[in-house]
N, C-alpha and C positions, 0 to 999 in steps of 0.2 A: 504493500498499501503506499509506502514512502517513498520506495521510487518510482512511483506511478505520480505521486504529487509534484516529484521532483521534476521529473519529465515533462509534466504538464506546465510549471513555472516555467519550465526553460523554454518551451515552446512557444508561451503566452508572450513572454518576452523579445525572442524571436521578433515574431508575428509586429509585435508593438513596435519596434527599433525598424524593422520593414519599412511599416507603414509610414513612420516619421521620415523616412530618408525619401520614401518616394512621393509624400506630400512634398517636400523639400524640394524635390527636384520637379516637379508638374508647375512648381510657384514661380523656379526660375525659368522654367520653358517660357510659361504664360508672359512674365515680366519682358522675356525678348521678345515674343511675338509682338507684343503691344507697342514695344519700343521702335519696333521696325515700320510702324504705320502712325508714329509719332502720337500715341494713345494711352495718357496717362492713366494707370490703374487704378481702379478703383479701393480696390485694397488686396492683401494677396488672396490664394484659395482657402487658406486656413481660416482667415478674417472674413473673408466671404459665407462660408460653411458655420461660422459662428453664429451671425445671422438669422440663421435658418430658426425657428422656435425649436427646442430641445425634444417635444414630442415628437416633431417630424422627423429629426436626424436619426431618433432612437427605433421609430416604427416605421418613418417610411420606407427603408430598402425592404423591412420583413413584409409589408403592406403589399410592394408593388410585386414582389416573388407569388407570394399570395394570389394576387390579381394575374398574374402571368399564367399560371398552374390552372385556377381556375377558369381561365379564360379559353385553356387550350380544350377542356373537357364540357363547355356551353355549348349547344347548338346555336347556330347560326340565327335560327329563328328567336329562341330566347334572349339574344344579343340584343334584334332589332325592338323587341317588345321591351326590354329593360330602357333601351333607348328613349323608345316614345315614353313610358313611364316618367323618367327622369326629365324629360321636356314637360309631360303634364303638369309635373309635381314643381316646375320653375326651377330645376337643378339647383336643390336644395345644397348648401355648401360647396356650390361649385362643383359636386359631382360630376365627373366624365362614367362612361359606364366600366373601364379598366378600375376607375376608383372604388365606384360602387359596387362590383364582384370581388374586390379586394378586402372589401368592408365587409361584407356579406363570410368571404372568408376566416377573415378575424373574428368576428363574434361568434361563428360558428365553434371555432377552436377555442375561444372564450369558456362557451358554455359546456363543450367535451371535457373540458379542464376542470371547470368547477363540478361538473358531475363524477369525474374520475377522482375529486379529493374528497368531495363528500361520500362518494363510495367505499371509499379505504377507510378513509379516519371515523367514519358515524355508521355506517350503517352495516357492511360487512355483510353485502348480500355472495350468493353462490356467482362461479362463475359466467352460467348464462343470464341472469340477470344483469350482472356486471356488464358483460358488455351490450346487452340490450339497452340499459340506461345511457350507458355514454353514447351509441349510436342515435337514440331517441333525441336528446338533449342538444347532439350536434346536429340534427336536422333540424331542431326547435330554433337553433341559434343561425341557422343560414337563411330559414324562412322568416326569422323576425324582421330584415332590414325591408321585406317586401311587403310586411305589415306597416310597417313607419311610411314607406313612401304611399302606400295605398292611403293614409290618413291624411299625408301631406298633400296628395291630389284632392281628396276630398275638399277640404280646409282650403285649398286654394280654388276650387271650383266653385265653391260657398262664397267666398269674396268677391269674384267675379259674377257671379248671377246677383248677388245683391246690389252690386254699385252699376248693374247694366243699363238700367232705366234712366238713372240720372246722367251718365256719362253721354248716353245716345243724343238726350234730352238737350245736355249742354251742346255736343255736336248740331245739332238742329238748328237751334238756337243763333251761334256762330255761324255757320254756313248761310241761313236765313238774312243775317246783319250783313254779308257780303265778302267773309273769310274763303277760301280756299277749303278742299277738305284738308288736306297735309296742314293748314294753318290752325285750323280748328283743332287737330289731333295733338299739336304744340301746347294750343291755348288749354287744352283738357287738361294735359301733363302737368303745366304749372299749377292748376288750381289744385290736384291732388295724384299723390302718389301711389298706387297699390298694384297689385298684380295686373289688372284690366289694363290701366295707362302704360304698366310695364311692355306689354304685348301691340299695345298701339304704337309704342315708340319705337318697339323692333322693325315693325309692321314699314313705319316712315323711313326708316334708316335702310332696310332691305330694299324700300321702294327705290331711293334717293341714289344706291349704288349700283340699281341697274337691273334689278329685279321685277318682273311685270309683275302688276296691279295684282290680276285675278290669282296669280300664283301666290303672291304674299298672302291675301286673304284667305286662301285655300291650307298654305301654312300655319296662318295662325288658329284657323279653324280647326286643325288637328293636333295643334300645341295645348289647345285649352282644353275641347271634348265636352264643351257647354250648350246644351241644344238651344239656348238665345241666343249666343253669339253665333252658332251656324246658323241660325235662320237669318241674323243679318245678315254674316256675311254671302249667303245666297241671293238676298235680296240687293245687295249691294255689288255682285256681279251679273246678275240680270238687268239691272239698270245700265252696267257698264256697257253691256251687248246691246241693249235697245237702245239706249243712248235717252234714257230718262232724266230727267234733273234729280242732284243727289239729294237737295235740297226737301222734295217729295217724299225720295224715300225715307228720309231720315226721320220727319218729323212722322210718319205713317208707322216708323216702325219704334219710334218714342211712345205713341198714343198706345201700340201694341203692348209692348212691356209694361206699360205702367196699368194697362188691365192683366196683366198678367202676374203682376207681382200683387196686387189687390185681391187676386184670387187665392193666389200659393197664402195671404194672410189670413183671408176669410176660409182656407182651409185646416190651417193649422189652428183656429179657432175654436173650429168644430171637433178638432181632436184632442184640447184639452182635458174638457171631463171626463175621456176615456185614459189620457195619462193619469189622471189627478185618481182615479180610482185605485191603484194597487198602493200606493201612499197613505190615502186614507184608509183602506182596509187595514195593511199589515204595520202602522206606524202610528195612526193619530188614533181609529177606534178601539186596541188595547190599552193606551192610556187612560181614555174616556169611561172603559169600562171599570179600570183600575180606581180613578177617582171616584166614579158614583158608585160603583159594588161595593167598593173595599171596606168603607166602616161598617156596613151591614155584614159582612163576615164572620168576625167575634162574635155580632150575636147570632146568628145561626147556627155556629159552633156551639155556643152557650146552650141553644135550645135544644138542641139534637142532643147531646150530653144528659139535658134533665130529660128526654122522652126516654133514654136508655135506662 
């Protein structure tokens, strides 16, 4: 055991010395290349590396390696679906597909490790149950980020749907006042920043970069996945094809969206008594029974004992 420890320390020291020498050589090469172009380096490679957060320096290489392994065994269709889900969720934390796959792999390994530690030190099951528990927790950890993305998609779609009627109303007023559609989108984004205005800004930037207006509308509809926005996009594409005035389309869409918003509010109001039924039965009624019948229970017990 002592020999193995000594060998391990020697190997570790050798790797550290080799790494230090390699980093120094890379720094010198980088400075020499930059000096050829009269560019002053912002710092050595070590200094630039230390500017990266510590968690990213420690976990970044592991996450990227896990992402590469997971991507190799993931079907192409699943990768495309993951990319679509990330776009619909608004790319939380600026995740790319590979970053998200690496995150899923790390969460799966973390859940599996927790299951291993729990089964080893607390439960002590048989070998078959031990393996099944680790496999189940690993699979649960692999699927957990998908549930998180699904919740992010629902939250973002709810925010977009909530602001749709007001946003289209502002666009209609701006266009009727004489602004162009792009200028109306810019005025809307200056009023308030949310998921919908961010999508409109992206549409505006893509169109200004050369993408067709119809293609930009279709891509925005696919990224969002909200029915009200899909209807608005279809109406705008149809107006562009038929040459209908945008102000008329925007006014019609704004009126329809306000009607839909009122109908959704009325529907939720009708659902409120049903949703309140279960809290009343399981939370409020037992407390009322205790308050009303509680004082009578000792008297009933006393009368029962007298009859016996």
